[in-house]
Each structure stands twice: as structure tokens, then as C-alpha cells.
C-alpha positions as CSV (number, residue, x, y, z in Angstrom):
1,R,0.0,0.0,0.0
2,P,2.7,2.5,-0.8
3,G,1.6,6.1,-0.7
4,R,-1.8,5.3,1.0
5,G,-0.7,5.7,4.6
6,P,-1.3,3.4,7.5
7,S,-4.4,1.3,7.9
8,V,-7.0,2.8,10.3
9,E,-8.9,-0.4,10.8
10,P,-9.5,-1.5,14.5
11,G,-6.7,-3.8,15.4
12,S,-4.2,-2.1,13.1
13,P,-1.0,-0.7,14.7
14,Y,-1.9,2.9,13.7
15,Y,-5.4,2.6,15.2
16,E,-4.3,0.9,18.4
17,N,-1.0,2.8,19.0
18,V,-1.9,6.3,17.7
19,L,-5.6,6.9,17.3
20,L,-6.9,5.3,20.5
21,P,-4.3,6.9,22.7
22,V,-4.8,10.3,21.1
23,E,-8.5,10.0,21.6
24,S,-8.0,9.3,25.3
25,I,-5.7,12.3,25.6
26,I,-8.2,14.6,24.0
27,E,-11.0,13.3,26.1
28,G,-8.9,13.6,29.3
29,R,-8.8,9.9,30.0
30,W,-5.1,9.4,29.3
31,G,-3.7,7.7,32.4
32,S,-0.9,5.7,30.9
33,T,2.6,5.9,32.3
34,E,3.8,5.5,28.7
35,P,4.6,8.7,26.8
36,A,2.1,10.0,24.4
37,P,2.5,8.8,20.8
38,P,5.1,10.9,19.0
39,E,2.5,11.8,16.3
40,W,0.5,13.5,19.1
41,T,3.6,15.4,20.3
42,D,4.5,16.5,16.8
43,F,0.9,17.6,16.2
44,A,0.6,19.5,19.4
45,L,3.9,21.3,18.9
46,M,3.0,22.2,15.3
47,R,-0.3,23.5,16.4
48,Q,0.9,25.6,19.4
49,M,3.9,26.9,17.6
50,R,2.1,27.3,14.3
51,W,4.8,25.4,12.5
52,S,4.4,23.6,9.2
53,W,5.6,20.0,8.9
54,E,8.7,21.3,7.1
55,Q,9.5,23.7,9.9
56,L,9.1,21.0,12.5
57,Q,11.4,18.7,10.6
58,R,14.1,21.5,10.4
59,T,13.8,22.1,14.1
60,P,16.5,20.2,16.1
61,L,15.2,17.5,18.4
62,Y,16.5,19.2,21.6
63,V,14.6,22.4,20.6
64,R,11.4,20.4,20.0
65,R,11.9,18.8,23.4
66,Y,12.3,22.0,25.4
67,C,9.4,23.7,23.5
68,V,7.1,20.8,24.4
69,D,8.3,20.8,28.0
70,F,7.9,24.6,28.3
71,L,4.5,24.7,26.7
72,S,3.4,21.9,28.9
73,M,4.5,23.8,32.0
74,I,2.7,26.9,30.8
75,N,-0.5,25.0,30.1
76,E,-0.4,23.3,33.5
77,H,0.1,26.7,35.2
78,E,-2.7,28.2,33.3
79,E,-5.0,25.3,34.2
80,R,-4.2,25.7,37.8
81,Q,-4.8,29.5,37.6
82,I,-8.2,29.0,36.0
83,E,-9.1,26.5,38.7
84,R,-8.1,28.9,41.4
85,E,-10.1,31.7,39.8
86,R,-13.1,29.3,39.5
87,R,-12.9,28.4,43.2
88,K,-12.5,32.0,44.2
89,A,-15.6,33.0,42.1
90,E,-17.6,30.1,43.6
91,R,-16.7,31.2,47.2
92,A,-17.6,34.8,46.4
93,S,-21.0,33.8,45.0
94,R,-21.8,31.9,48.2
95,G,-21.2,35.0,50.2
């Protein structure tokens, strides 16, 4: 199947090792101690950095790594901040 890409049928490696884990990450059910699929990491980095595939490929691996790490830290901080603000607003609404 050259040029057609991986099979997406249930039971295929792409379906089991990429699509199912990514679905669980998106839905907030990812609880694995295994790292996320590299396809997810590439996608997330390209999306947040607004990089094309070519730009991603030209970026050294160590730069990709610290960008992913830093963006993750920022996202976690922002989520904690949102939760603090939500709790603060909830307390204020109760009087």
C-alpha cells in the first residue's frame, strides 16, 4: 500500500497505537505511564507553535523537546490558575 498511509482499521497498529491513545488524551482519559504517541507530540507542537511540517522537521530535536516541556509547563500553570479563579468566584458567589 505505498503512498496510501497506515491502515486505520480497528486492530491495526496505527489505530491501536496512535488513534486510540490520542482520543483518550483529547477526552482527558489518558492515564498511561507510557509517553504519548510521537505523532501527538508533533501535532501539538506544530499547532501551538504554528509550525508547518517542514518547519518541524528542520527544528533540532532538543529544541522540540524544550518547546514541548515549556509549553506543557505553561499549560499546567494556566489550568491551575483557571481552577483557582473558578474556586474564588464560587466562594464569592456563596457570600
